PyMOL Python script that loads the backbone (N, CA, C, O; Angstrom):
from pymol import cmd

cmd.read_pdbstr("""\
ATOM      1  N   UNK A   1     109.065  79.460  91.101  1.00  0.00           N
ATOM      2  CA  UNK A   1     108.131  79.528  89.550  1.00  0.00           C
ATOM      3  C   UNK A   1     107.547  78.421  89.163  1.00  0.00           C
ATOM      4  O   UNK A   1     107.865  77.809  88.143  1.00  0.00           O
ATOM      5  N   UNK A   2     106.461  78.019  90.119  1.00  0.00           N
ATOM      6  CA  UNK A   2     105.804  77.200  89.699  1.00  0.00           C
ATOM      7  C   UNK A   2     104.215  77.019  90.173  1.00  0.00           C
ATOM      8  O   UNK A   2     103.677  78.102  90.406  1.00  0.00           O
ATOM      9  N   UNK A   3     103.472  75.992  90.336  1.00  0.00           N
ATOM     10  CA  UNK A   3     102.112  76.236  90.752  1.00  0.00           C
ATOM     11  C   UNK A   3     101.698  76.512  92.048  1.00  0.00           C
ATOM     12  O   UNK A   3     100.534  76.645  92.423  1.00  0.00           O
ATOM     13  N   UNK A   4     102.821  76.600  92.786  1.00  0.00           N
ATOM     14  CA  UNK A   4     102.740  77.031  94.107  1.00  0.00           C
ATOM     15  C   UNK A   4     102.978  78.521  94.364  1.00  0.00           C
ATOM     16  O   UNK A   4     102.816  78.904  95.523  1.00  0.00           O
ATOM     17  N   UNK A   5     103.307  79.328  93.519  1.00  0.00           N
ATOM     18  CA  UNK A   5     103.682  80.644  93.533  1.00  0.00           C
ATOM     19  C   UNK A   5     102.463  81.204  93.700  1.00  0.00           C
ATOM     20  O   UNK A   5     101.459  80.919  93.048  1.00  0.00           O
ATOM     21  N   UNK A   6     102.569  82.236  94.827  1.00  0.00           N
ATOM     22  CA  UNK A   6     101.467  82.874  95.175  1.00  0.00           C
ATOM     23  C   UNK A   6     101.094  84.164  94.472  1.00  0.00           C
ATOM     24  O   UNK A   6     101.773  85.189  94.537  1.00  0.00           O
ATOM     25  N   UNK A   7      99.904  84.028  93.758  1.00  0.00           N
ATOM     26  CA  UNK A   7      99.962  85.169  92.571  1.00  0.00           C
ATOM     27  C   UNK A   7      99.633  86.691  93.165  1.00  0.00           C
ATOM     28  O   UNK A   7      99.901  87.792  92.682  1.00  0.00           O
ATOM     29  N   UNK A   8      98.823  86.261  94.630  1.00  0.00           N
ATOM     30  CA  UNK A   8      98.399  87.498  95.269  1.00  0.00           C
ATOM     31  C   UNK A   8      99.560  88.508  95.945  1.00  0.00           C
ATOM     32  O   UNK A   8      99.439  89.686  96.278  1.00  0.00           O
ATOM     33  N   UNK A   9     100.905  87.484  96.039  1.00  0.00           N
ATOM     34  CA  UNK A   9     101.779  88.106  96.553  1.00  0.00           C
ATOM     35  C   UNK A   9     102.623  88.978  95.507  1.00  0.00           C
ATOM     36  O   UNK A   9     103.169  90.069  95.668  1.00  0.00           O
ATOM     37  N   UNK A  10     102.556  88.178  94.424  1.00  0.00           N
ATOM     38  CA  UNK A  10     103.214  88.754  93.130  1.00  0.00           C
ATOM     39  C   UNK A  10     102.469  89.927  92.791  1.00  0.00           C
ATOM     40  O   UNK A  10     103.200  90.886  92.544  1.00  0.00           O
ATOM     41  N   UNK A  11     101.274  90.143  92.705  1.00  0.00           N
ATOM     42  CA  UNK A  11     100.179  91.147  92.301  1.00  0.00           C
ATOM     43  C   UNK A  11     100.910  92.458  93.517  1.00  0.00           C
ATOM     44  O   UNK A  11     101.238  93.586  93.148  1.00  0.00           O
ATOM     45  N   UNK A  12     100.996  92.092  94.550  1.00  0.00           N
ATOM     46  CA  UNK A  12     101.366  92.942  95.568  1.00  0.00           C
ATOM     47  C   UNK A  12     102.738  93.523  95.363  1.00  0.00           C
ATOM     48  O   UNK A  12     103.004  94.706  95.576  1.00  0.00           O
ATOM     49  N   UNK A  13     103.650  92.558  94.906  1.00  0.00           N
ATOM     50  CA  UNK A  13     105.125  93.167  94.871  1.00  0.00           C
ATOM     51  C   UNK A  13     104.981  94.154  93.418  1.00  0.00           C
ATOM     52  O   UNK A  13     105.343  95.329  93.349  1.00  0.00           O
ATOM     53  N   UNK A  14     104.454  93.477  92.472  1.00  0.00           N
ATOM     54  CA  UNK A  14     104.393  94.554  91.241  1.00  0.00           C
ATOM     55  C   UNK A  14     103.718  95.850  91.527  1.00  0.00           C
ATOM     56  O   UNK A  14     104.224  96.908  91.154  1.00  0.00           O
ATOM     57  N   UNK A  15     102.396  95.792  92.292  1.00  0.00           N
ATOM     58  CA  UNK A  15     101.832  97.114  92.365  1.00  0.00           C
ATOM     59  C   UNK A  15     103.003  97.857  93.590  1.00  0.00           C
ATOM     60  O   UNK A  15     103.038  99.022  93.986  1.00  0.00           O
ATOM     61  N   UNK A  16     103.640  97.008  93.862  1.00  0.00           N
ATOM     62  CA  UNK A  16     104.549  98.243  94.759  1.00  0.00           C
ATOM     63  C   UNK A  16     105.737  98.858  94.179  1.00  0.00           C
ATOM     64  O   UNK A  16     106.609  99.418  94.843  1.00  0.00           O
ATOM     65  N   UNK A  17     105.734  98.715  92.745  1.00  0.00           N
ATOM     66  CA  UNK A  17     106.626  99.304  91.807  1.00  0.00           C
ATOM     67  C   UNK A  17     105.735 100.370  91.526  1.00  0.00           C
ATOM     68  O   UNK A  17     104.742 100.332  90.799  1.00  0.00           O
ATOM     69  N   UNK A  18     106.325 101.614  92.370  1.00  0.00           N
ATOM     70  CA  UNK A  18     105.686 103.055  91.815  1.00  0.00           C
ATOM     71  C   UNK A  18     106.902 104.014  91.237  1.00  0.00           C
ATOM     72  O   UNK A  18     108.108 103.910  91.464  1.00  0.00           O
ATOM     73  N   UNK A  19     106.150 105.056  90.354  1.00  0.00           N
ATOM     74  CA  UNK A  19     106.718 105.871  89.499  1.00  0.00           C
ATOM     75  C   UNK A  19     105.761 106.866  89.169  1.00  0.00           C
ATOM     76  O   UNK A  19     104.733 106.480  88.613  1.00  0.00           O
ATOM     77  N   UNK A  20     105.918 108.177  89.429  1.00  0.00           N
ATOM     78  CA  UNK A  20     105.311 109.331  88.858  1.00  0.00           C
ATOM     79  C   UNK A  20     104.924 109.013  87.361  1.00  0.00           C
ATOM     80  O   UNK A  20     105.896 108.875  86.619  1.00  0.00           O
ATOM     81  N   UNK A  21     103.729 108.878  86.807  1.00  0.00           N
ATOM     82  CA  UNK A  21     103.569 108.792  85.502  1.00  0.00           C
ATOM     83  C   UNK A  21     103.411 107.012  85.285  1.00  0.00           C
ATOM     84  O   UNK A  21     103.608 106.537  84.167  1.00  0.00           O
ATOM     85  N   UNK A  22     103.068 106.178  86.386  1.00  0.00           N
ATOM     86  CA  UNK A  22     102.792 104.851  86.322  1.00  0.00           C
ATOM     87  C   UNK A  22     101.494 104.578  86.951  1.00  0.00           C
ATOM     88  O   UNK A  22     101.213 105.027  88.062  1.00  0.00           O
ATOM     89  N   UNK A  23     100.868 104.005  86.407  1.00  0.00           N
ATOM     90  CA  UNK A  23      99.482 103.550  87.023  1.00  0.00           C
ATOM     91  C   UNK A  23      99.305 102.476  86.710  1.00  0.00           C
ATOM     92  O   UNK A  23      99.315 102.244  85.501  1.00  0.00           O
ATOM     93  N   UNK A  24      99.065 101.362  87.662  1.00  0.00           N
ATOM     94  CA  UNK A  24      98.586  99.832  87.584  1.00  0.00           C
ATOM     95  C   UNK A  24      97.244  99.674  87.434  1.00  0.00           C
ATOM     96  O   UNK A  24      96.620 100.396  88.211  1.00  0.00           O
ATOM     97  N   UNK A  25      96.549  98.986  86.713  1.00  0.00           N
ATOM     98  CA  UNK A  25      95.160  98.946  86.522  1.00  0.00           C
ATOM     99  C   UNK A  25      94.744  97.408  86.937  1.00  0.00           C
ATOM    100  O   UNK A  25      95.259  96.731  87.825  1.00  0.00           O
ATOM    101  N   UNK A  26      93.721  97.060  86.093  1.00  0.00           N
ATOM    102  CA  UNK A  26      93.291  95.926  86.536  1.00  0.00           C
ATOM    103  C   UNK A  26      94.366  94.296  86.238  1.00  0.00           C
ATOM    104  O   UNK A  26      95.181  94.104  85.335  1.00  0.00           O
ATOM    105  N   UNK A  27      93.933  93.304  87.428  1.00  0.00           N
ATOM    106  CA  UNK A  27      94.661  92.209  87.565  1.00  0.00           C
ATOM    107  C   UNK A  27      93.870  91.021  87.576  1.00  0.00           C
ATOM    108  O   UNK A  27      92.853  90.924  88.262  1.00  0.00           O
ATOM    109  N   UNK A  28      94.363  89.992  86.737  1.00  0.00           N
ATOM    110  CA  UNK A  28      93.723  88.772  86.998  1.00  0.00           C
ATOM    111  C   UNK A  28      94.725  87.674  86.455  1.00  0.00           C
ATOM    112  O   UNK A  28      95.579  87.820  85.580  1.00  0.00           O
ATOM    113  N   UNK A  29      94.336  86.251  87.367  1.00  0.00           N
ATOM    114  CA  UNK A  29      95.067  85.031  86.773  1.00  0.00           C
ATOM    115  C   UNK A  29      94.377  84.358  85.741  1.00  0.00           C
ATOM    116  O   UNK A  29      93.175  84.098  85.674  1.00  0.00           O
ATOM    117  N   UNK A  30      95.280  84.110  84.949  1.00  0.00           N
ATOM    118  CA  UNK A  30      94.996  83.717  83.409  1.00  0.00           C
ATOM    119  C   UNK A  30      95.807  82.132  83.306  1.00  0.00           C
ATOM    120  O   UNK A  30      97.026  81.976  83.228  1.00  0.00           O
ATOM    121  N   UNK A  31      94.714  80.993  83.330  1.00  0.00           N
ATOM    122  CA  UNK A  31      95.533  79.902  82.949  1.00  0.00           C
ATOM    123  C   UNK A  31      96.257  79.738  81.534  1.00  0.00           C
ATOM    124  O   UNK A  31      95.743  80.121  80.484  1.00  0.00           O
ATOM    125  N   UNK A  32      97.334  79.210  81.612  1.00  0.00           N
ATOM    126  CA  UNK A  32      98.025  78.759  80.223  1.00  0.00           C
ATOM    127  C   UNK A  32      98.653  77.620  79.815  1.00  0.00           C
ATOM    128  O   UNK A  32      98.515  77.178  78.674  1.00  0.00           O
ATOM    129  N   UNK A  33      99.587  76.918  80.963  1.00  0.00           N
ATOM    130  CA  UNK A  33      99.714  75.565  80.632  1.00  0.00           C
ATOM    131  C   UNK A  33      99.586  74.927  81.600  1.00  0.00           C
ATOM    132  O   UNK A  33      99.633  75.508  82.684  1.00  0.00           O
ATOM    133  N   UNK A  34      99.377  73.493  81.541  1.00  0.00           N
ATOM    134  CA  UNK A  34      99.466  72.346  82.564  1.00  0.00           C
ATOM    135  C   UNK A  34      99.180  72.915  83.861  1.00  0.00           C
ATOM    136  O   UNK A  34     100.050  72.855  84.730  1.00  0.00           O
ATOM    137  N   UNK A  35      98.186  73.402  84.072  1.00  0.00           N
ATOM    138  CA  UNK A  35      97.448  73.626  85.223  1.00  0.00           C
ATOM    139  C   UNK A  35      98.283  74.973  85.782  1.00  0.00           C
ATOM    140  O   UNK A  35      97.859  75.501  86.809  1.00  0.00           O
ATOM    141  N   UNK A  36      99.290  75.450  85.215  1.00  0.00           N
ATOM    142  CA  UNK A  36      99.762  76.931  85.567  1.00  0.00           C
ATOM    143  C   UNK A  36      99.085  78.033  85.401  1.00  0.00           C
ATOM    144  O   UNK A  36      98.325  78.053  84.432  1.00  0.00           O
ATOM    145  N   UNK A  37      99.160  79.238  86.271  1.00  0.00           N
ATOM    146  CA  UNK A  37      98.423  80.501  85.825  1.00  0.00           C
ATOM    147  C   UNK A  37      99.540  81.627  85.882  1.00  0.00           C
ATOM    148  O   UNK A  37     100.571  81.511  86.544  1.00  0.00           O
ATOM    149  N   UNK A  38      99.256  82.576  85.216  1.00  0.00           N
ATOM    150  CA  UNK A  38      99.909  83.776  85.042  1.00  0.00           C
ATOM    151  C   UNK A  38      99.050  84.933  85.529  1.00  0.00           C
ATOM    152  O   UNK A  38      97.823  84.910  85.625  1.00  0.00           O
ATOM    153  N   UNK A  39      99.963  86.081  85.863  1.00  0.00           N
ATOM    154  CA  UNK A  39      98.954  87.201  86.084  1.00  0.00           C
ATOM    155  C   UNK A  39      98.973  87.806  84.776  1.00  0.00           C
ATOM    156  O   UNK A  39      99.866  87.669  83.941  1.00  0.00           O
ATOM    157  N   UNK A  40      97.704  88.623  84.640  1.00  0.00           N
ATOM    158  CA  UNK A  40      97.696  89.421  83.367  1.00  0.00           C
ATOM    159  C   UNK A  40      97.531  90.901  83.908  1.00  0.00           C
ATOM    160  O   UNK A  40      96.389  91.040  84.345  1.00  0.00           O
ATOM    161  N   UNK A  41      98.135  91.814  84.000  1.00  0.00           N
ATOM    162  CA  UNK A  41      98.073  93.354  84.600  1.00  0.00           C
ATOM    163  C   UNK A  41      97.763  94.392  83.413  1.00  0.00           C
ATOM    164  O   UNK A  41      97.858  94.020  82.244  1.00  0.00           O
ATOM    165  N   UNK A  42      97.471  95.421  83.675  1.00  0.00           N
ATOM    166  CA  UNK A  42      97.457  96.384  82.874  1.00  0.00           C
ATOM    167  C   UNK A  42      98.120  97.676  83.566  1.00  0.00           C
ATOM    168  O   UNK A  42      98.284  97.705  84.785  1.00  0.00           O
ATOM    169  N   UNK A  43      98.449  98.613  82.832  1.00  0.00           N
ATOM    170  CA  UNK A  43      99.241  99.942  83.271  1.00  0.00           C
ATOM    171  C   UNK A  43      99.055 100.746  82.241  1.00  0.00           C
ATOM    172  O   UNK A  43      98.649 100.403  81.131  1.00  0.00           O
ATOM    173  N   UNK A  44      99.405 102.035  82.658  1.00  0.00           N
ATOM    174  CA  UNK A  44      99.314 103.318  81.740  1.00  0.00           C
ATOM    175  C   UNK A  44     100.541 104.169  82.368  1.00  0.00           C
ATOM    176  O   UNK A  44     100.647 104.578  83.524  1.00  0.00           O
ATOM    177  N   UNK A  45     101.419 104.317  81.306  1.00  0.00           N
ATOM    178  CA  UNK A  45     102.454 105.216  81.426  1.00  0.00           C
ATOM    179  C   UNK A  45     102.342 106.697  80.989  1.00  0.00           C
ATOM    180  O   UNK A  45     102.049 106.884  79.808  1.00  0.00           O
ATOM    181  N   UNK A  46     102.493 107.539  81.610  1.00  0.00           N
ATOM    182  CA  UNK A  46     102.793 109.024  80.984  1.00  0.00           C
ATOM    183  C   UNK A  46     103.924 109.138  80.128  1.00  0.00           C
ATOM    184  O   UNK A  46     104.981 108.804  80.662  1.00  0.00           O
ATOM    185  N   UNK A  47     103.994 109.532  78.908  1.00  0.00           N
ATOM    186  CA  UNK A  47     104.977 109.347  77.480  1.00  0.00           C
ATOM    187  C   UNK A  47     106.050 110.632  78.346  1.00  0.00           C
ATOM    188  O   UNK A  47     107.264 110.470  78.230  1.00  0.00           O
ATOM    189  N   UNK A  48     105.650 111.599  79.003  1.00  0.00           N
ATOM    190  CA  UNK A  48     106.575 112.608  79.389  1.00  0.00           C
ATOM    191  C   UNK A  48     107.180 112.319  80.760  1.00  0.00           C
ATOM    192  O   UNK A  48     108.111 113.012  81.170  1.00  0.00           O
ATOM    193  N   UNK A  49     106.680 111.317  81.477  1.00  0.00           N
ATOM    194  CA  UNK A  49     107.289 111.115  82.887  1.00  0.00           C
ATOM    195  C   UNK A  49     107.891 109.810  82.872  1.00  0.00           C
ATOM    196  O   UNK A  49     108.790 109.594  83.685  1.00  0.00           O
ATOM    197  N   UNK A  50     107.450 108.685  81.879  1.00  0.00           N
ATOM    198  CA  UNK A  50     108.067 107.288  82.126  1.00  0.00           C
ATOM    199  C   UNK A  50     108.907 107.118  80.424  1.00  0.00           C
ATOM    200  O   UNK A  50     108.285 107.014  79.367  1.00  0.00           O
ATOM    201  N   UNK A  51     110.298 107.127  80.552  1.00  0.00           N
ATOM    202  CA  UNK A  51     110.934 107.096  79.330  1.00  0.00           C
ATOM    203  C   UNK A  51     110.868 105.782  78.860  1.00  0.00           C
ATOM    204  O   UNK A  51     110.888 105.656  77.635  1.00  0.00           O
ATOM    205  N   UNK A  52     110.774 104.484  79.742  1.00  0.00           N
ATOM    206  CA  UNK A  52     110.710 103.418  78.790  1.00  0.00           C
ATOM    207  C   UNK A  52     109.993 102.411  79.811  1.00  0.00           C
ATOM    208  O   UNK A  52     110.459 102.377  80.950  1.00  0.00           O
ATOM    209  N   UNK A  53     108.935 101.614  79.513  1.00  0.00           N
ATOM    210  CA  UNK A  53     108.353 100.567  80.134  1.00  0.00           C
ATOM    211  C   UNK A  53     109.336  99.144  80.451  1.00  0.00           C
ATOM    212  O   UNK A  53     109.325  98.299  81.346  1.00  0.00           O
ATOM    213  N   UNK A  54     110.190  99.372  79.199  1.00  0.00           N
ATOM    214  CA  UNK A  54     111.300  98.017  79.204  1.00  0.00           C
ATOM    215  C   UNK A  54     112.245  98.122  80.473  1.00  0.00           C
ATOM    216  O   UNK A  54     112.604  97.095  81.050  1.00  0.00           O
ATOM    217  N   UNK A  55     112.712  99.610  80.975  1.00  0.00           N
ATOM    218  CA  UNK A  55     113.448  99.936  81.798  1.00  0.00           C
ATOM    219  C   UNK A  55     112.892  99.273  83.154  1.00  0.00           C
ATOM    220  O   UNK A  55     113.548  98.489  83.841  1.00  0.00           O
ATOM    221  N   UNK A  56     111.557  99.712  83.443  1.00  0.00           N
ATOM    222  CA  UNK A  56     110.651  99.105  84.612  1.00  0.00           C
ATOM    223  C   UNK A  56     110.929  97.670  84.497  1.00  0.00           C
ATOM    224  O   UNK A  56     111.586  97.077  85.353  1.00  0.00           O
ATOM    225  N   UNK A  57     110.358  97.002  83.276  1.00  0.00           N
ATOM    226  CA  UNK A  57     110.349  95.732  83.543  1.00  0.00           C
ATOM    227  C   UNK A  57     111.886  94.917  83.816  1.00  0.00           C
ATOM    228  O   UNK A  57     111.992  93.952  84.574  1.00  0.00           O
ATOM    229  N   UNK A  58     112.850  95.425  83.159  1.00  0.00           N
ATOM    230  CA  UNK A  58     114.323  94.756  83.582  1.00  0.00           C
ATOM    231  C   UNK A  58     114.588  95.209  85.013  1.00  0.00           C
ATOM    232  O   UNK A  58     114.856  94.356  85.859  1.00  0.00           O
ATOM    233  N   UNK A  59     114.541  96.230  85.268  1.00  0.00           N
ATOM    234  CA  UNK A  59     115.377  96.956  86.564  1.00  0.00           C
ATOM    235  C   UNK A  59     114.404  96.547  87.571  1.00  0.00           C
ATOM    236  O   UNK A  59     114.911  95.854  88.453  1.00  0.00           O
ATOM    237  N   UNK A  60     112.752  96.844  87.738  1.00  0.00           N
ATOM    238  CA  UNK A  60     111.970  96.406  89.007  1.00  0.00           C
ATOM    239  C   UNK A  60     111.335  95.184  88.927  1.00  0.00           C
ATOM    240  O   UNK A  60     110.979  94.650  89.978  1.00  0.00           O
ATOM    241  N   UNK A  61     111.111  94.601  87.780  1.00  0.00           N
ATOM    242  CA  UNK A  61     110.013  93.420  87.874  1.00  0.00           C
ATOM    243  C   UNK A  61     111.047  92.172  87.972  1.00  0.00           C
ATOM    244  O   UNK A  61     111.061  91.377  88.911  1.00  0.00           O
ATOM    245  N   UNK A  62     111.980  92.129  86.757  1.00  0.00           N
ATOM    246  CA  UNK A  62     112.650  90.972  86.546  1.00  0.00           C
ATOM    247  C   UNK A  62     114.232  91.137  87.460  1.00  0.00           C
ATOM    248  O   UNK A  62     114.954  90.170  87.701  1.00  0.00           O
ATOM    249  N   UNK A  63     114.436  92.072  87.731  1.00  0.00           N
ATOM    250  CA  UNK A  63     115.785  92.422  88.519  1.00  0.00           C
ATOM    251  C   UNK A  63     116.930  91.656  87.838  1.00  0.00           C
ATOM    252  O   UNK A  63     117.624  90.827  88.427  1.00  0.00           O
ATOM    253  N   UNK A  64     117.081  92.036  86.433  1.00  0.00           N
ATOM    254  CA  UNK A  64     118.155  91.422  85.636  1.00  0.00           C
ATOM    255  C   UNK A  64     119.383  92.176  86.346  1.00  0.00           C
ATOM    256  O   UNK A  64     119.412  93.345  86.732  1.00  0.00           O
ATOM    257  N   UNK A  65     120.436  91.156  86.421  1.00  0.00           N
ATOM    258  CA  UNK A  65     121.646  91.207  86.585  1.00  0.00           C
ATOM    259  C   UNK A  65     122.535  91.754  85.712  1.00  0.00           C
ATOM    260  O   UNK A  65     122.166  91.874  84.544  1.00  0.00           O
ATOM    261  N   UNK A  66     124.089  92.264  86.154  1.00  0.00           N
ATOM    262  CA  UNK A  66     124.776  92.526  84.708  1.00  0.00           C
ATOM    263  C   UNK A  66     124.637  91.316  83.610  1.00  0.00           C
ATOM    264  O   UNK A  66     124.840  91.641  82.440  1.00  0.00           O
ATOM    265  N   UNK A  67     124.355  90.143  83.846  1.00  0.00           N
ATOM    266  CA  UNK A  67     124.589  89.050  82.813  1.00  0.00           C
ATOM    267  C   UNK A  67     122.926  88.807  82.263  1.00  0.00           C
ATOM    268  O   UNK A  67     122.689  87.884  81.484  1.00  0.00           O
ATOM    269  N   UNK A  68     122.140  89.462  82.611  1.00  0.00           N
ATOM    270  CA  UNK A  68     120.762  89.685  81.975  1.00  0.00           C
ATOM    271  C   UNK A  68     120.085  88.206  82.779  1.00  0.00           C
ATOM    272  O   UNK A  68     119.369  87.390  82.199  1.00  0.00           O
ATOM    273  N   UNK A  69     120.420  88.141  83.911  1.00  0.00           N
ATOM    274  CA  UNK A  69     119.876  86.592  84.538  1.00  0.00           C
ATOM    275  C   UNK A  69     118.726  87.414  85.322  1.00  0.00           C
ATOM    276  O   UNK A  69     118.830  88.527  85.837  1.00  0.00           O
ATOM    277  N   UNK A  70     117.746  86.671  85.278  1.00  0.00           N
ATOM    278  CA  UNK A  70     116.494  87.073  86.183  1.00  0.00           C
ATOM    279  C   UNK A  70     116.709  86.551  87.757  1.00  0.00           C
ATOM    280  O   UNK A  70     116.828  85.400  88.177  1.00  0.00           O
ATOM    281  N   UNK A  71     116.716  87.822  88.468  1.00  0.00           N
ATOM    282  CA  UNK A  71     116.994  87.607  90.080  1.00  0.00           C
ATOM    283  C   UNK A  71     115.728  87.750  91.012  1.00  0.00           C
ATOM    284  O   UNK A  71     115.784  87.564  92.228  1.00  0.00           O
ATOM    285  N   UNK A  72     114.570  88.100  90.321  1.00  0.00           N
ATOM    286  CA  UNK A  72     113.101  87.990  90.913  1.00  0.00           C
ATOM    287  C   UNK A  72     112.829  86.851  91.680  1.00  0.00           C
ATOM    288  O   UNK A  72     113.149  85.780  91.163  1.00  0.00           O
ATOM    289  N   UNK A  73     112.260  86.824  92.910  1.00  0.00           N
ATOM    290  CA  UNK A  73     111.865  85.735  93.592  1.00  0.00           C
ATOM    291  C   UNK A  73     110.603  85.417  92.846  1.00  0.00           C
ATOM    292  O   UNK A  73     110.427  84.229  92.573  1.00  0.00           O
ATOM    293  N   UNK A  74     109.628  86.354  92.444  1.00  0.00           N
ATOM    294  CA  UNK A  74     108.245  86.058  92.024  1.00  0.00           C
ATOM    295  C   UNK A  74     108.279  86.008  90.320  1.00  0.00           C
ATOM    296  O   UNK A  74     107.506  85.186  89.829  1.00  0.00           O
ATOM    297  N   UNK A  75     108.929  86.641  89.574  1.00  0.00           N
ATOM    298  CA  UNK A  75     108.649  86.995  88.299  1.00  0.00           C
ATOM    299  C   UNK A  75     109.661  86.125  87.334  1.00  0.00           C
ATOM    300  O   UNK A  75     110.865  86.362  87.436  1.00  0.00           O
ATOM    301  N   UNK A  76     109.184  85.068  86.347  1.00  0.00           N
ATOM    302  CA  UNK A  76     110.241  84.715  85.685  1.00  0.00           C
ATOM    303  C   UNK A  76     110.488  85.330  83.881  1.00  0.00           C
ATOM    304  O   UNK A  76     111.453  85.185  83.130  1.00  0.00           O
ATOM    305  N   UNK A  77     109.399  85.904  83.711  1.00  0.00           N
ATOM    306  CA  UNK A  77     109.123  86.463  82.382  1.00  0.00           C
ATOM    307  C   UNK A  77     108.068  87.558  82.293  1.00  0.00           C
ATOM    308  O   UNK A  77     107.219  87.655  83.180  1.00  0.00           O
ATOM    309  N   UNK A  78     108.090  88.256  81.414  1.00  0.00           N
ATOM    310  CA  UNK A  78     107.265  89.506  81.050  1.00  0.00           C
ATOM    311  C   UNK A  78     106.872  89.058  79.891  1.00  0.00           C
ATOM    312  O   UNK A  78     107.695  88.469  79.190  1.00  0.00           O
ATOM    313  N   UNK A  79     105.350  89.262  79.378  1.00  0.00           N
ATOM    314  CA  UNK A  79     105.055  89.433  77.851  1.00  0.00           C
ATOM    315  C   UNK A  79     104.024  90.730  78.082  1.00  0.00           C
ATOM    316  O   UNK A  79     103.145  90.896  78.929  1.00  0.00           O
ATOM    317  N   UNK A  80     104.457  91.530  77.055  1.00  0.00           N
ATOM    318  CA  UNK A  80     103.689  92.523  77.001  1.00  0.00           C
ATOM    319  C   UNK A  80     102.597  92.527  75.640  1.00  0.00           C
ATOM    320  O   UNK A  80     102.980  92.576  74.471  1.00  0.00           O
ATOM    321  N   UNK A  81     101.480  92.479  75.984  1.00  0.00           N
ATOM    322  CA  UNK A  81     100.215  92.011  75.129  1.00  0.00           C
ATOM    323  C   UNK A  81      99.702  93.043  74.340  1.00  0.00           C
ATOM    324  O   UNK A  81      98.969  92.855  73.368  1.00  0.00           O
ATOM    325  N   UNK A  82     100.142  94.317  74.814  1.00  0.00           N
ATOM    326  CA  UNK A  82      99.279  95.657  74.211  1.00  0.00           C
ATOM    327  C   UNK A  82     100.035  96.595  74.962  1.00  0.00           C
ATOM    328  O   UNK A  82     100.610  96.370  76.027  1.00  0.00           O
ATOM    329  N   UNK A  83      99.984  97.872  74.208  1.00  0.00           N
ATOM    330  CA  UNK A  83     100.508  98.937  74.940  1.00  0.00           C
ATOM    331  C   UNK A  83     100.183 100.042  74.752  1.00  0.00           C
ATOM    332  O   UNK A  83     100.000 100.398  73.588  1.00  0.00           O
ATOM    333  N   UNK A  84     100.001 100.953  75.817  1.00  0.00           N
ATOM    334  CA  UNK A  84      99.083 102.273  75.361  1.00  0.00           C
ATOM    335  C   UNK A  84      99.878 103.281  76.253  1.00  0.00           C
ATOM    336  O   UNK A  84     100.037 103.094  77.460  1.00  0.00           O
ATOM    337  N   UNK A  85     100.315 104.249  75.648  1.00  0.00           N
ATOM    338  CA  UNK A  85     101.184 105.496  76.176  1.00  0.00           C
ATOM    339  C   UNK A  85     100.223 106.658  76.134  1.00  0.00           C
ATOM    340  O   UNK A  85      99.657 106.840  75.057  1.00  0.00           O
ATOM    341  N   UNK A  86      99.902 107.610  77.301  1.00  0.00           N
ATOM    342  CA  UNK A  86      99.464 108.739  77.013  1.00  0.00           C
ATOM    343  C   UNK A  86     100.416 109.807  77.599  1.00  0.00           C
ATOM    344  O   UNK A  86     101.204 109.601  78.522  1.00  0.00           O
ATOM    345  N   UNK A  87     100.220 111.118  76.862  1.00  0.00           N
ATOM    346  CA  UNK A  87     101.354 111.910  77.152  1.00  0.00           C
ATOM    347  C   UNK A  87     101.098 113.551  76.723  1.00  0.00           C
ATOM    348  O   UNK A  87     101.986 114.384  76.908  1.00  0.00           O
TER     349      UNK A  87
END
""", "prot")
cmd.dss("prot")
cmd.show_as("cartoon", "prot")
cmd.util.cbc("prot")
cmd.orient("prot")
């Protein structure tokens, strides 16, 4: 989780998370502090098919363990900037 993290590989990792009712959209690298960049991605979930985006973030993106410690090799944290559900 530093300035050498491969954001292209991170995007591939995130897009590899698939569920019926989850659609990944645009992605871009955004500078945020001390020369570091973060990925900003959009997604749409269908309300009737995806119960909670939080569950996907915790289980599939961050890979939290039983102590709520992040186990992902790529992602340290997730910020939800806006949220849209269709259903």
